[in-house]
Every structure is written in structure tokens, then in C-alpha cells.
C-alpha positions in Angstrom: -26.6 -70.2 7.1 -29.0 -69.1 9.4 -26.4 -67.9 11.8 -24.2 -66.7 9.2 -27.1 -64.1 8.4 -27.9 -63.4 11.5 -24.1 -62.4 12.0 -23.3 -60.6 9.4 -27.0 -58.8 8.8 -27.6 -58.4 12.4 -31.2 -60.0 11.7 -33.2 -61.6 14.5 -33.0 -65.8 13.6 -36.7 -66.1 13.9 -37.1 -63.8 11.5 -34.5 -65.3 9.0 -36.5 -68.8 9.8 -40.2 -67.5 8.9 -38.5 -66.2 5.8 -37.1 -69.3 4.9 -40.4 -70.7 5.7 -42.3 -68.1 4.0 -40.0 -68.6 0.7 -40.5 -72.5 0.6 -44.7 -71.9 0.7 -44.6 -69.4 -1.4 -42.2 -71.6 -4.3 -44.5 -74.7 -3.6 -48.0 -72.9 -4.0 -46.5 -72.1 -7.5 -46.2 -75.3 -8.2 -49.4 -77.0 -6.6 -51.6 -74.0 -6.8 -52.7 -71.5 -5.0 -55.5 -73.6 -3.8 -53.4 -76.0 -2.4 -53.1 -76.0 1.5 -49.3 -75.8 1.9 -47.4 -75.9 5.5 -43.6 -75.6 5.7 -41.8 -75.8 8.8 -38.3 -75.9 9.7 -36.6 -77.2 12.5 -34.6 -75.0 14.5 -32.3 -77.2 15.6 -31.3 -79.1 12.9 -32.5 -77.1 10.0 -34.3 -80.0 8.2 -37.7 -79.1 6.3 -40.8 -80.5 6.9 -44.3 -79.8 5.4 -47.8 -80.8 4.4 -49.9 -80.2 1.3 -53.6 -80.7 1.9 -52.6 -82.1 5.3 -50.4 -85.1 3.6 -46.8 -84.7 4.2 -44.3 -83.8 1.8 -41.4 -87.2 1.1 -38.1 -86.0 1.1 -38.1 -86.1 -2.4 -40.6 -83.9 -2.9 -39.2 -80.8 -0.6 -36.1 -81.3 -2.5 -36.8 -82.2 -6.1 -40.2 -80.0 -6.4 -40.0 -77.1 -4.9 -37.9 -74.5 -6.8 -35.1 -73.4 -5.1 -34.5 -70.4 -7.4 -37.9 -68.9 -6.9 -37.2 -70.0 -3.0 -34.4 -68.1 -3.6 -35.9 -65.1 -4.6 -38.3 -64.8 -1.6 -35.7 -65.3 0.8 -33.4 -62.2 -0.7 -36.7 -59.7 -0.8 -37.6 -61.0 2.9 -33.9 -60.2 4.0 -33.8 -56.9 2.3 -37.2 -55.6 4.1 -35.9 -57.0 7.9 -32.4 -54.9 7.2 
């Protein structure tokens, strides 16, 4: 997906990865509260997500199920438009 956006929109891959991380972090904060310390990262080679909430690693189920995909998608769309 990152390669596709990179080619189609001519946006640097690192900007896309940071946007994805930001989108998921924003979505997680809505789920867990603004005071939670949320850190999300995307492996640049595999595309796998990892993250922590208040220093405790998320399980893969939490990353998949609890973080709202729709909210993350909206933030991603906005970030891509800004990058264009």
C-alpha cells in the first residue's frame, strides 16, 4: 500500500509511514483517552505494527480490534492530502 501511494501520489515513503503511525496513534488516543502515553511504530520492511500504551506493549489483538480503522483512515486521508 505504501509503495502504491508513493508511486501514484509521488509522496516520500517516510512521510507515508509517519502518517500511518500518527493516524493509528490518534485513533488509539480516542479509544484509551488523551492522557494515555501511546507510541505506535510501523516496521519499514515488513509493514508490521507495534506499540505501547503507558509503556505496556499492545497485543496483536488490541492493535487489530480496538483501534478504530475508520478513524485511522480519516487521519491518513487528511495527511496524504497535506503531503500532496
